[in-house]
Phi, psi and omega in degrees: 000131182303143180253145170293125186300337178245026178288148175253025185287151178300330181295325178293318179301319180291338182281347181276124181297145178300154178123185179263126179252122178267117181249145177269132180251157183304142175270356179195275181295122186299332184282001176282355176297146181272158178297324179295319178298322177295320176302314183293318179295326181286327191247351183289150178286321184239132177248125184232136184215147172297321176230107185297326180294319180297318181291317178300318180297317179298318179294322177297318180300327184258011174068032179258119182277150176287328180051046176084355180281142174272154171255113183275134178276133175222113182212185186301329187273344182233010185304314182298326180283322187276331184303315179299325179293314180294317181297324179297319177295319179293321179294334179278002177092011180281156174264141183225147176240132173244130180237127172286170183296322177200132178095201185271130180304152178078353176265097181058040173217171190281006185290347186301311183296325177294315179298319179297319180298320180295315179297313181297331179276357180075021179264168186280136176235127183234152177240133172248094189300159180180215185304143179208124178296327180299308183286327177297316180293318179298326181294322186258354186289332183079019178254159181306132183246004181287338176211119180220158182230115178275124186245357177063215180271136176291147179304149181278323182293138187302313182296312180295325181292315180297318178296317180301312182292326178294321182290325184276347187300325185261006180295123183279060182204163173292128183264137182234123181239148166261148174204153178272156178303330183290332185246007186294323180295318178298314181300313183296320179293321179289323175296318178301314182290323185276325187254341183102139185285348185271350182290136179298145182209166176212141173246121182246124186231139176056045183301137181068004180260176184301319184257035178304138180218135176231119180248121183242120177188169178303152188303317180296317179293326178295316178300318180291323187292333182252006185304322183259011180259148172256109183268152176232160174091183180283137186233135173239130178247132179237140180231132181297159185294155176288139176281128180291136179295141180271123181287140177274178186298321182293322178294320178295316180297317181294319180294320178293321179304313181290315184293319183290338178285341184241345186228164170288164185305310183298317180293320180296318179297314180299318181295312182293320179301315181289320183293316183264001180056048180244152178302135182300324181299316180295320180294321179297316179297319179294323179295316180297316180298322180293319179293326180293329180287337186276000000 
């Protein structure tokens, strides 16, 4: 029999599989919550949240009653204390919902250790997909989305930060960073210096909210454009992929010389093509020409 998605009936509670359910909460607009997340909030035995006030407010907006259930706080500062309590409930066969403060759980929030504990105990872990600042920003940034790398927040310490930026500079994918308004100017200037000012970039702020803003321009120009601005809200920075250097004829010849001395033609072509990021067809033709000269 069809269920009301926000019903608090016992039949709905029994319909929820045992285990921990990770639900995604809106990153701005409250109506971005999914119907499945509302079902879980209505029927789960245990409600767990990174910010209990945020979850209670979200449930009030959608007319979901607590019905005597407590909302348990789970965050970076109390995780070690709360995990045994939550795990005991799960072992007893209860259903539990964990909600991060905004967006998809485990993406730059404290839910990871809880999820690991559930997995290590052999208990069921479920995901109810939904809002995500990473994917929302990637959708509107206008940068290639076929390959992307989420990098979260850059380290705060100078040495670790410099190493981090140096390592990500050559990743052949769209790079996605989170940053706070207080440190956004520093991040953009450091990205410009480490990655180059000509790489395409986008700054996405307050996604899905009233004052949503997306600024798209080369990285150097982006750093300059906000230098005198005081930004507010949640910020996602995206940087286009690094362009692979094009090998010249001498580099190709040297690579083929080495590869053909150790491999068969087909293997050598595949190896050199991958190493120098060149079309296999072009490498094959160069290899044949090289063999004819010998």
